[in-house]
Each structure stands twice: as C-alpha cells, then as structure tokens.
NUKEMI-16608 format. One record per residue: residue in three letters; x, y, z of N, C-alpha, C in turn. Coordinates in steps of 0.05 Angstrom, whole numbers, plus 5000, padded with zeros to 4 digits. Layout:
ALAXYZXYZXYZ ...
***
This chain:
MET851464215536853163975560853863755537 TYR855963625528856263395512859063245524 MET859162985519861362785526863962805509 TYR866262825521868762765506870562515519 MET870662305500871762145514874362025497 LEU876561895507879761905492880261655488 ARG880261595466880661305452883461205462 THR883460925486885860825487886160585467 SER883860455462884560225444883260155417 THR881859915413879659965393876659855405 ASN877159705434874659725443874559805478 ASP876360025484877660055511876860375506 TRP875160495521874060815516873960805547 ALA875461065557876261135581875061415576 ARG872261525602870961645596872261955612 LEU872162095604873362405607871162535629 PRO871862745635870462825645868063105626 THR865663055643864663235615864963585621 GLN865263595604865663935596863764095595 LYS864164365606861564505611862564735594 THR864164725591865164995568866964925558 LEU867665035526869364965513872465185513 GLU872465325524874265505536877965405531 THR878465205540880965045549880064815524 PRO882664885513884264725487884564385503 LEU882964215493883063895503885763775487 PHE887663555499889063425491891163535478 GLN892263765492894263905472896463685473 ASP897263635489900363385488899563125482 HIS897363065476896162785465895262765443 LEU897062435431895462305411896862535386 ILE898862595385900862745365902462565357 ARG901162545329902262285310902062315272 SER903062165261903562175234902962025225 ARG901361995198901261725178902861625178 MET902661325170905161255154905361265122 ASP902561345114902861375090902661655078 SER902961875100902362125097903262265122 PRO905862285119907662425144907762605151 SER906862855131905663065133904163215152 VAL902163005152898363005170899462995197 GLN899863155214900363135242897563235254 PHE896963005273894562925286894663075314 VAL892963295316892663375339890863365365 SER888763305363887263075386884662935372 ASP883962755392881962575375880462495401 PHE877662545400875062565417872862445402 PHE870962385417868162315413866062585425 ILE863962545409861662715413859162635409 GLN857562685436854962555434852962805428 PRO850662655424848562835418847962995443 ARG847063335447847363495462845363365485 HIS843663255475840863115496839962805484 ALA838962625495838262365484835062365469 VAL835162275449832362255435830661935446 GLU828161905450827261775465827461535451 GLU827061515419827161345405830461185398 SER832361435407835261285405835561015431 LYS834061045441834460795471833560515463 LYS832260485443831460205425833260205409 PRO834059905402835559845383834059875355 ILE836060005337834760025309835659795291 TYR833459675279834459495258833059555232 LEU836259405212836759455191834859275162 PRO833959425143832359375119835459285103 PRO833359045083835658995058836659185043 TRP836159435036837959625026840259725046 ASP839959675073841759815087844359565096 LEU842959405099844359085107847059035081 ALA845459065057847058975028849659075036 MET849759365044852559515045854859515063 LEU854059355082855659135104858359205104 SER859659095071862458985062863559115046 VAL862059495038863659715038864359855045 HIS865960085035867060315047864860505054 TYR865260665075864460815087865061095065 ILE862761265061862361485047864461715052 GLN865761805037868261955055868962205019 LYS866962465041866662675017868062905045 GLY868563135029870163335044869863625023 HIS871163825044870364055026872664275044 LEU873964305018876964485014876164755023 PHE876864895036876265275042878265405045 ALA878165655032880865865046879865955072 LYS881765965083882266135106880566395100 PRO879366495125876766775117880166935128 GLN878767265119881767405137881067405157 GLU879767375177880467385207881667215220 ALA882466945201883666775203886766875214 TYR888267015201890067155199890667425221 THR889167485234888267705255887267615284 GLN885867445277885267375304887067105317 LYS888267135343890366945346889166605350 ASP885966605361884866395373883266305354 PHE883566455322880666315302880966025306 MET883065895303882565505293881265495322 GLN881965475342880365405367878065465365 SER876365725361875065855367872565665340 PHE874465685322872565515296872065225306 LEU874065095318873764785323872364735343 ASP871164935368868864925382866664995375 LYS866265125358864065235343863265035333 LEU864664845312864064615297863164395323 LYS864564315342863464175356860964125372 GLU860664405385858064425396855464445377 SER856264505350853864485327853864125317 LEU855964085318855463815312853663635340 ALA854663675357853163585389850263655376 LEU849563855374846563955364845563755340 ALA846363745323846063675295845363325302 LEU846963255316846762955327844062925343 VAL842963025351839763075366838763015344 HIS838263125321837463005299837262825279 PHE840162705282841662495269842762355289 TYR841562275310842362095334844061825323 LEU842161635302843661535289846961465281 LEU847761695276850161795274852561755297 ALA851161745325852761755346852461385351 GLY851961255337851360945357854060835341 ARG853160485347855560285334853160125327 PHE854059905316852859695307852459495328 LYS851759265335850959085349849858755336 THR851958595338850058365326849758185348 VAL846258085350845457945360845457625347 LYS846957445361847257195338846456915366 SER845256765355844856495371845256205343 ASN846355965358846455735335844955545338 ASP842455565359840955345359838455545373 PRO836555585365835955605331837055865317 HIS838055825298840455995281838856275281 PHE840556485295838956765294841556885291 TYR842057105269844257325263842757555250 THR842957745271841258025261843358235274 ILE842958435264844958685267842558935263 CYS843959145288842459315292844459585296 ILE843459845301844560015313844360045342 ASP845960105362846260165383846860425389 CYS845060595399845460835406846660885441 LEU845460765455845760725485848260665491 ASN849960475475852160365489855360485465 SER854460755464857260845448858461105453 PRO860261145452862061315457861261655437 GLY860561515408858961765397859961865375 ALA860262015364861262105333865062145343 ARG866162065317869362185326869562415313 PHE871262575324872562845316875562895320 ILE876962945293879563005295880263205287 GLN882363285301883863625297886663565278 ALA886863605259889563625253891363775227 THR893963775219894963995214896663895186 LEU896864065164898463945145899764255132 ASP902164225127903464455125903964445089 MET901364485076901464545050899164735052 THR899164935015897265085011894664904995 VAL892865225003890765124985891765074956 SER893965154940894265174910895764844916 GLU897464894928898764584930896864304927 ILE894964384932892164174936891564104909 LEU891264344900889064444879890964484855 SER893064464845894264594828895264324809 PRO896164094819896663844805894763744791 VAL895263664767893763494748891963304758 TYR893863164774892462904789891862914809 VAL888962804827889062914854891162804868 PRO892862854886895362834901893762594930 PRO896162424935895062214949894462234975 VAL895362554985895462675016892062725022 ILE890562715000887462775002886762535013 GLN888062335013886262075027886962085060 SER888362315064889262245096887562535103 PHE885962635089883962815099881162695114 PHE881862435111879462205120880762045145 ASP878662015161878661815181877561605160 HIS878261285182876861055175877760995150 ASP880461065133881860915107881360655113 ARG880460605090880260295082878260165093 VAL876760285113874460135131872660035124 VAL871359845121868759715116866459825132 ASN864459825120861759885139860959745164 HIS862059465154861659285184862459315206 ASP865059515211867559515228866359725246 GLY864359865233862060055250861059875281 HIS861759665284861859475307863159605335 THR866059745323867859735341868260045327 LYS867860175308868960435305866160605292 SER867660865299864961095300863661035270 LEU860961045270859661055245859561355229 LEU860361655242860961815237863462025241 SER865362025226868562105238868162405226 ILE868362655236869662795221872162975225 GLN873963015206877163075208877563335197 VAL878863555218878563785208881763905210 THR882463865177885663945180885264185170 GLU887964275186887764495185890864655162 LEU890564795143893164765118893665105117 VAL895965115111897365455116895465675111 ASP893465535090891765845084889165725078 GLY888465465082885365305085885265125110 VAL882664985100881164865123881064585102 PHE880464445115879364165096877664055116 ILE875064035120873363855133872363635120 GLY873263375129873063195116871663005130 CYS868162845124867462705133866562355128 SER867162175139865961935133864361875154 PHE863061735138859961695143858961355129 ASN858161195154857460895150855960965128 HIS856760715109854660765081851660615088 VAL851860425118849460315126847760475129 LEU848960685154846860885150845561065137 GLY846761065110845061215086846261225071 ASP844561365048845661425022846961675014 GLY847661754983848362004984846262264993 THR843562244982842262414994841462415024 SER842162275035842062235073844662415077 PHE847062275064849662395071849562705067 TRP848062765045848463085042846763275059 ASN844563125066841863185079843663355109 PHE845263115120846963105146848163335138 PHE849763375117851763565110850863845126 ASN848763875108847464185108845864205132 ALA845064035148844564125165845464195186 TRP848064065196850264125203851264395208 SER851664465181852964705171849964965176 GLU847864855171845365075177845365105210 ILE845364885229845864975253848265165262 PHE850765095243852565245260852365525248 LYS850865605226849765855211848066045239 ALA845665785244843465945266845066065286 ARG846665865295848565885326850466185327 GLU850766195301853166495303850866735299 LYS848866665287846866895297844766975310 GLY845466695328843366745356840866705344 SER840266505317837666415315836866185320 TYR838465965327837665675326835465685344 ASN833465475341831865395365830665195361 ASN833264985356832064655354831464545330 ALA831064715313830064645288830964665258 ILE830664455246832164495222830264505194 SER831264545175828964645147828364335140 ARG829864195137829963885128829863605152 PRO828463655165828763415193828563225184 PRO830662915183831162705174828362555180 VAL827462365161825362125169826961905181 LEU828061825197829461645207828261405211 ARG825661375211824461125216825460885192 ARG826160665196826660545173824660405157 TRP824360395126822460285124824560005105 PHE822059825113822259515105819559405082 PRO821159215065818859205039817259005051 GLU814858945045811758865046812558575064 GLY812258445071812958085075815658065085 CYS816458295105819658245109819358245139 GLU820258005150820057935182822558205194 ILE821758355217823058435234824058365260 PRO826258375262828658415258828958155231 ILE831558325211832258075193833757875205 ASN833357575193834857365213836657375183 LEU839757395189841657405159842857085162 PRO842257025139844156755135847156625144 PHE847656835162851056775165851256655197 SER853656575198854656505222856556745236 ASP857756845217860056955223861357165203 PRO862157495215863057575192864457555165 SER866557305175868357275149867157175128 GLU864257115132863256985109861557215089 PHE861757385094860957595079861957855076 VAL864157875097865558215098868858125089 PHE868758255063871558235052872658465043 PRO875058465054876758725052877658825026 TYR877759055018878359144982880759294992 GLU882259254973884759414963885059444932 ALA884459754931884459764908887259884885 PRO886659734863889459794845890959984840 VAL893360064825894060334825892360494802 LEU891060704819890160884795890761114798 LYS889861294777890161624770888061754774 GLU887461954794884862134794884762344786 ARG883462474768882662724761879962774758 VAL879863074761877563174768877963374737 PHE875463204723874563434704872663624698 HIS872763774685870164064693868864014661 PHE866164084661864264114637862864344651 SER862864534626860964734631858364694623 ALA856764824635854064864637853464874598 GLU854665034586854565054559855164814548 THR856864664557857664384546855464124553 THR854764134576852863944582850164004570 ALA849264324559847364364549847464244517 ARG849464304505850264224477850163894470 LEU851363764494851463474495847963414494 LYS846063564504844163434510842563514481 THR842563774471841963764441842563564426 GLN845063544428846163404399844263064405 VAL844462944424843062694432840162624421 ASN838962894440836262894431835462914396 GLY837763144385837763114354837962824342 GLU840162674355840162444340838962204342 CYS837962244368834962004374832362134365 GLU832062344350830362474340827462454367 THR827662524389826662544412823662674406 LYS820962554416818762714403817562824425 GLY818062824453816362994467818463034500 LYS816963174525818763204541819262934554 GLY817062764558817562474565819662304554 ASP820662354536822062274521824762424511 GLU824862664525826762824523829462714541 ILE832762684531834562524544835862714556 SER836662764587837362884603840463034596 SER840863204608844563364595845563124610 PHE845363044639846462834661847262624638 LYS844862474633845062324609846762304589 ALA846662524567848062564558851162524569 LEU852262664585855262674596855962374600 THR854062204615854361974622854961784598 ALA853561854569853861704552857261764532 LEU856862004541860962134526863161934545 VAL862562004577864861854590864961594586 TRP862661374578862061104579863761044551 ARG862561154529864261184509867161214506 CYS868361384519870661504520872561304535 ILE870961214561872461064575873760804560 ILE871260704550871660424538873860424517 ARG872860614497875260624483877660674487 ALA878560824508880660924522882260624529 SER880360424539880560124554881859964537 ARG881260024510881359864476880959594487 PHE878359514495877659264496876459214467 PRO876558874460875158844437873258944436 ASP872358864401869258924392867658804404 ASP867658484412865458314422865558334444 GLN866658464463867658504492864058634501 VAL862758474522860858704535861358824551 THR860259074553860959274578858359374583 SER858959594606856459584619856459934634 CYS854959974635854560244646852760344667 ARG853360324698851860354721850460594733 MET849060684739848960914746847060864774 ALA847161064793845661004822843061194812 ALA841261004821838361104820837461124850 ASN835961384848835061464878832061284879 ASN831361174894828361024888826261194911 ARG826761304922824861454933822361514920 ARG822361624895820561734884819361404864 ARG820161264861819461094842817960834858 MET818160834881817360604894813860634899 CYS812560294892810260254880809559984910 PRO807860094929806460294922807960584935 PRO806260824946808061114936810861074951 GLY812561284936814461344955815261394974 LEU818461344985819161435006819461775008 PRO818961925029819662245032822562285017 PRO822062495014824862565002826862525021 ASP826062675042828462615065829462445083 TYR828262185074827761885079831361845091 PHE831561785117833861805127834761485130 GLY837061415105837361085105838361075078 ASN838860805062839260715038837860775021 CYS836560835000834660734979835460814954 ILE837560624949838460664919839560454915 THR839160424880839660094870841660224843 ALA842660044835844060114805842759874790 VAL842060244764841260134739844160104717 THR843259924707844859834688844359694660 THR845759894644846059864616847559684607 TYR846559494585849659264568849959324543 THR851459274535852159264503854959214490 THR855459174473858659144460860059344460 THR862259294468864659554451863959584426 GLY864359424408863259504382860759704376 GLU859159594389855959724384856459964401 LEU858160034429857260354438859260484418 LEU861860384413863460604408862860684363 GLY860760514353860160424329857360644319 GLY855460634344853360724341853160974350 GLY854861214365854161524365853461534388 LEU854061754398853661894418850461834425 GLY848961904412846661954424845161614424 ALA846661454409845461194407845661024439 ALA848661104455849861084480847261224493 ALA846561434489845561584507841361544503 TRP841261294489838661324493838461004501 LEU840460904508840760654517840560684551 LEU841760884558841660964589838961054593 HIS837761284575835561344575833161124585 VAL833160934567831360754563831760594597 ALA833960504608834560354630833960564655 VAL833760774655833460904673830060914671 ALA828461054652826060984647824460704655 GLU825760504650823960284654824560264684 HIS826660384702826860314733824660394751 ASP822260154754820360314768819760144794 GLY816860184798816560014823816459714822 GLU815759614811815759384796818659194808 LYS820859374789823459274784823959404819 ILE823759504832824259584862823659324877 ASN820959274870820259034887821258754884 GLU822358724860823058454844825958474861 TRP827358694867830058704881830058594898 HIS827458754915827158624947826458354944 ARG824358224936823258004928825757784942 GLU827857874908830057664909831657684933 TRP832657934945834657954967833857834989 LEU830257794988830157685019829157375011 ARG829257314992830557014980832856904985 LYS834957064976837156994983839357204993 PRO839257245013841257595023843957635008 ALA843557794999847157754992847958125000 ILE850458084999851958375010854158454994 TYR853858724979855558794958858258784966 ASN859858654946862758694946863858814932 LEU866459024932866959114916869358974896 ARG870158744907871758614897871858414865 TYR868458394866867358314842866658524822 PHE867358704823866458884808867158864778 ASP865358864757865758874732868459074712 PRO870258944710872659064701871559144672 TYR869759094665868859194632866659414643 SER866659554660864259764666864660044673 VAL863260214667863560434684861360484706 MET862460594722860360614755859860944752 MET857561054753857361314752856461394782 GLY857361434796856861594828856161674835 SER854561834862854562044866852162244852 SER852062484855849962554838851162914831 PRO850463044809851363364806848463504828 ARG846263404827843663444842843863524870 PHE845863404883845663394904847063704917 THR846663854945846964124938850364044962 LYS851964054940854164064961856364214967 TYR855064424950856164654960854764894980 GLY852964744992851564905017852864935042 PRO853964695052855864815075858564905075 GLU857565055084859765315090860565405117 PHE859765365139860065335168862365615172 GLY860765905164862266105162864766115144 LEU865465925137867966065115867266135088 GLY865166275082864266215054864366005037 LYS864265985015863165764997866665584996 ALA866165334996869065174991869665264961 VAL872565264966873465244941873264974914 ALA873064774934872864414924872364294937 LEU871564084923869863814942872163554932 ARG872363364955874363224944873862944960 SER873962784956873562544968876762294976 GLY876162134991878061995008878161774985 TYR879161545002880361284997877461154984 ALA875761194987873060994989872160894963 HIS871360734953868860604928871560754900 LYS873460704906875860714885877160534870 PHE875660504839875560264832876160314793 ASP878160124773877960184747874560184743 GLY874060544731872560504717870160694736 LYS870760794759869660984780869261244768 VAL866361334759866861684768864061734775 SER865761954796863262104817862762374802 ALA860962414811859162684793858462844820 TYR859263084816859163404832858263624812 PRO857563814830856264024815858764154811 GLY859064284789860564494790860564754803 TRP863164864808862965074827860965254826 GLU861065354794860065584787856765524789 GLY855865274790853165184786852365284750 GLY849365244754847665364738848465054711 GLY848764894724847964644701851064494696 SER853964624703856364534702856664304718 VAL858564144713859263894724861463864728 ASP862563744753865063664763865163364754 LEU867063134745866962904743869462834758 GLU869462644772872262494785872762294772 PHE875062244762875761964753877661834753 CYS876861554768878961324772879561124746 LEU882061204746883961024718886060924727 PRO886760674716889760624716890660834703 PRO893860804700895561064687894961024658 GLU894760814651894960794619892960814603 THR890260804619887660844612887461234612 MET887761234641887661554639889261684618 ALA892161574609893261814588891861774559 ALA890461504567888961574529886561744535 LEU884361744552882661844556883762134551 GLU885962234561886662594558888062584527 ALA888162364521889362384488886362374472 ASP884162314481881462344463880462534454 ASN880862644425879762894423876762894430 GLU875162674430871962824435872062784459 PHE872462684477873562694505874162964513 MET877263124511877863304517876463604500 ALA874963524479873963734464871263774487 ALA869763714501868063754522868663884553 VAL871263834550872163894584872664214582 ALA871864374596872364654606875164674612 VAL876664844592879964874604880265084635 
***
C-alpha cells in the first residue's frame, strides 16, 4: 500500500484516498497539458509515491555535511534511458498501464531503502542568536513525484539527428530548478514518456542528496527490485544497500550553522547560453590506442605511472575543444575532472555505497600555447599528476577551508576558458532495464549544461568504449567537427 497525492499548487497538497490496488488507472481526466517549450509532449498524470513502509531512521531530521550543502545552488542530476518497446507492447492492450503500475510499485519498495529521496528540505533559522541550518525532513512530505507523459515521436526521430534534439529536455521534471527548491519540490522525480515505439524513463535527482555514484546505485536498485518482483523473488533485500548515514569531517559541529540569513544570499538561478549538444562515440580500440600513445610519449616506467585510457581521452578532448575555441596562446586554460573521494580519504575512506556527495573537482592549469604545443602525452601527464596528487590530505584541506568559510557552488561563475569532464564511463549506466531489455541510449536534461561541459557515458557495446556528450556554442562545435585530430578518433 502506498499513498498518491494530487498536486494542487506549490505548497498545497490534497491527500487522496490510499489505493489498495493498481487496477484502476488514475487521473485519466486530470492534468492534461503541454509544456510551453515542447508543445508535443502531453502530460497524462502527476502524483506522488511514498515508501511502502516507514523506516525508523526516516522519522528524525537528517542533517547535511559540507559536500552536500555546497550543492544547494546547482541543478538536479537529470539522466534517463531510452528504450525500444518490446513486442508485447503491440499485442497487449493494457501494456503501458501495467508497466506503469509495476514501476510505481517497485519505486515504493525502492524508497524504503532510499527513504531520503521521498523527503523535503527544511530550514530552521533564528536571528538572535544567529542560526541557519538545512536538513532533510522525511515526515512532512508527499513523497517522490511520478509523471506519465506521451510524445508522438519515434525512437529514430530522437536518435537520428546529428545534434541532441531540444525535446529531450522535456523528458525530465524540474527543468531549470536548483537543489534548494527541494524545500517545496520533490527531491526525486520520475517521468515516463511513452513514444510511438519506445519509452523514455527520465530521473531528476536532487544533487544535495548524492553524486553520480549515489544516483546510479539508486537507479540500478530500482530496476533490480522491478526485475525481482517480476520473477516473484523479491525478499526486501537489494544487492548493494546504500549507506545512508551522513559523514561529517572531524571537528565539524552538527548541525552546521550556515553564515546566511536568507536563500537570496547563496541561491542563484542559472540560464545556459545557446549551445549545441552532440554525443560522440569512441570505440574500445580508439581508447586503447590513445592510452598506448600517451604512455609511449611520456615513457611511463611502471603500472603506478601508467596513464589510463580515460585520462588519455580527456586530454584529447581538452586540447581539441581549446583549439576549436581559438583562445590566444597566453590564455590560461584548465581541465576539471570530477573525482570520487570514497577511497581517497584519510583516515580510511567511506564505503563504496556511501549515499551522499563524495566528489570534488581535480583541476589542471596550463596556457593555451603550452597545451596545444606540447602534444597529447604532455596534456595527459598533467591530468595524471593532478589526479595522483588528489589524496586524503587534499580532501581534508578542502573541508578545513569550507568550514572556515562555507561556500555554495554557483554555475554562473564557471571558468569560460575551461573544460569540465563530468559523470563517468565506469558507472553501471546500462544496468537498469525494467523488463524492457537494454536501453538503446542514455540522455540528459537541461541541468549543468554550459560551454565546455562534457559528460562521459559507457559506450552501448561496453568493453572500454565511451560516449561523450559535448555542450558547446554553435561556432565552437562547428570548429571541433572540422578538427582532423578529433574526428579521426571518433567512431563512425
């Protein structure tokens, strides 16, 4: 049994009767609407799902550590899967309704393990003495949001254009929303969009609650529960239970008293510039060749010095984007890579399934002239050294500085002369299947799109292949597509 709630306004929730079965379609005559920026996407239903049963730990406020609080003014994580409809979708009259019901039921079960995702943020503050703290409140929340939508387009029409079509952004809820809005908006929102011959499952996940490791742990666990229920083998356990207890650095007072009096002091909306988005594919053979090339150029001696294939690919991307941007030789440029800190921390690191944010950006600087004149191996070595030096002491230093002067990330101040490599091809992103078979593609929403942002996905065929999603201004994208070094590495 789980609760549905109809959204009536931002802060007004009308509780509906508890549904004991999922046999009757809900809201058939409600909430039919189109998004202004994508009139062809039709919204069918909009309601909320709570955990199947309450967990004792969810009844207390959950306070947030520095890595989580730093995310308050950036966007939700928005990633999703495009599936082809299975054959039974064309022979079973009620296929989609049955599929949606199974998704809802398995989501309610998944939220028992990931109960934070069904909560809301709550701010407690006072002026005398000053006190301003933010926590997760799982008691006074309608739950996670679940949206059903339709779109009169085919899978081919989504994938065949050279550039990612803007309609993809309409496959995700919480468009342009920042994480602090989790005070009044769901921390997790699932949108299921039915296409003519496919289904897109888009997940909007509040970044304050966790990083990419946490996101994909949840997504895979949800699919695991769906699959186990189909087989009749679900026993209330999952293969990788999340570690939900928040980690705080030594010497940190709990809860953290932020040096603010109002959200306007640290929450800033972000509007992306005009960008082209394109996904480039790099085969396993190409990534292996790049690895061999850079290690040969750097004459690395042993395994500890060996430059990885992903750093080699990142070096290629950095050089080619900066060349396409046509910056002067003396312009300082940087490359940022998101580093998972779980195993790097000192004292000993957090468990691999720690559910929360445990990332910082590892940044490498040089000038445009040195980057383009030094060769691919030299660029890869800069990245390699920066990652090697990112150790427990660097992480502790970050926390000491943050506790001395708390800072909230702001997308508006991103370095325009840099490249940011986000996400990771190491995540199990093609694991979620929900009974539909392997997804045909991964796509992302509006969130975190800026000039020079590149997101890494595993290639569909696996084996070391990589897909990179580029976000660049039209003129820079055109120059990149004309770059012989870059296009020679791209798989047709």
